[in-house]
C-alpha positions, 0 to 999 in steps of 0.5 A: 372099513372094509374095502372091496378090491377089484380082482384083475384076471390076466388071460395068458392063453385062450387055447383051451377055449379054442378047442376045435369043435370037430374038424379043422383045416387051413384054406389058402386065400392069398398066394400060390394054390389059392383055394387049396384046403389042408385038413389038420389032424392031431399031432404036429404039422410043419409049415415050410419050404422043405419037402418034409413039410406037411404044408409045403409052400415053395416060395423064396419068402418062406423058410424051410422050417417056417412054422409049426401047428400042434393039435391036441385035446387042449386046442390048436397052437401055432408056433414060429420056428425062427423063420426069416420073415416071421409068422403072422396071425391077423397081421400081428407077428407071433412066436406062439399063439392059440388059433380060433376059427377065422384067424388069418395066418401069414407065412411069407407072402401066403395067407391061410385062413383057419377054419374049425366048425362042426361042418368043415365042408360047408365052411370050406365051400363058403370060404371058396365062394367068398374068395370069388368076391374078396381080395385075400390080401386087402380083404376088400372086394376084388375086380370081379365083384367091382365089375358086377357092382358097377353094372348094377349101380349104373343100371339103378342110377340111370333108371331112377336118375340118381347120382353115382361116381367112380374113383380109381387110384394107384399107389404111386411108384408101387413097383419101386416099393417092391424093388426097394423094400421087397414084395413082403413090404409091398404086400404089407402096404396094400394090406394096411391101405385096405384096412385104413380106407375100409374103416373110413368110407361109407358102408354103401361105398364099394371098395375094391382092389382092381390090380397090383397097386390099383383100387377103385371106389364106387360111390352111390348117391354121390355126384361129381362134387362129392366125388372130389370131396371123397378123393381129397379125403382119401388123400388126407387119410393116406397122409395121416399115418406112416406105412411101414413093415418090419419097423421100416417106414415106407412113404406112400402116396396115391394118384386118383381119378374121379368121374360121375355118371351124369358126365357120361350120360350127357355125352352118351345119351340116356340109355332108358330113352335114347335110340342109341349110344356111342361107343366108349371110345367116342367118349374121349377115352384116349388110350383105351380100346373099345370093349376094354375092361379097364378093371383088369388087363383082360379085354372083352365085354362085361359078360366075358365074351363078344357078340357077333354083329348079327347077334348084336344087331338083332337085340331089341327092347330090354336087351338093347337097354341092357347093352347100353348100360354096359356101354355106360359102364365102360365109358365111366371106367374109361373116363375115370382111368383117363383122369387117373392117368392125367393125375399121375402125369402131374406128379405124386399125390394128385387128384384129377376130376 
């Protein structure tokens, strides 16, 4: 009896399949000189701290001769040159590896994205636009996008009387993690956290990194009870698997605050019908100044500036309603931040809502 044997093909390298279509470049998406573009030409390209490196990254986490890229007719290959902190591609340590369009290269604390397309300029500017909304380290949204999304979702939820919740959370003792394990380990924790949570939340949830070890989730169509449930779920997810870097386990917990839009509307009044609203400070947001953007350390209104009293007083109609939506946004952020502070005061791994 003839028995067909299944042929097993082991792919050792796909460098030949990854030959650049035309031009290729690296774009810094996290670290020093974010947005900088390095065009890649045939031959060897040294990456490192040395002044002789074609791609010089002057940071203590980078070795003098850290890594090498070789462009040939067979494709593009990246090699680690025995660096102290290693070279990573898509979060995996490598000794040598072929590169494909979109691969993420980590050298020290710097992350570069490899682009290879027929129109490298278009790809570059598309990446620059993406950097205005995405955090390069965690690959979730950034604080700027979160602010814009909050205004949009508060407006939608207020007009159509739909639930909306905001959760803010911090990595407990993140400064201590950096001090004890090093900034590379701190970066690894944030990247792992971003990847872990992004896979476990709804597609419609807006997940953003808003500061060093600070994050937020804006949850449309979720009331306060749902926000509490989501917060408890986040705490469980974080505790499921240990975080680590360089084969060292790092204990990680979160402190979390949650609030729902209807709590603020009850205090402030409905912006679509009420003749006026109170300021964010009047909502009981101790420790937060009116007009403070609590998604960042910067102050000012969402529009990036403040209006004079005459200009503000002269606005009526849709403009006045628009300002009330902004006030609701500030109040919701401030209430959530206040609850986060209370959770942190109660110990690690706490939820306050």
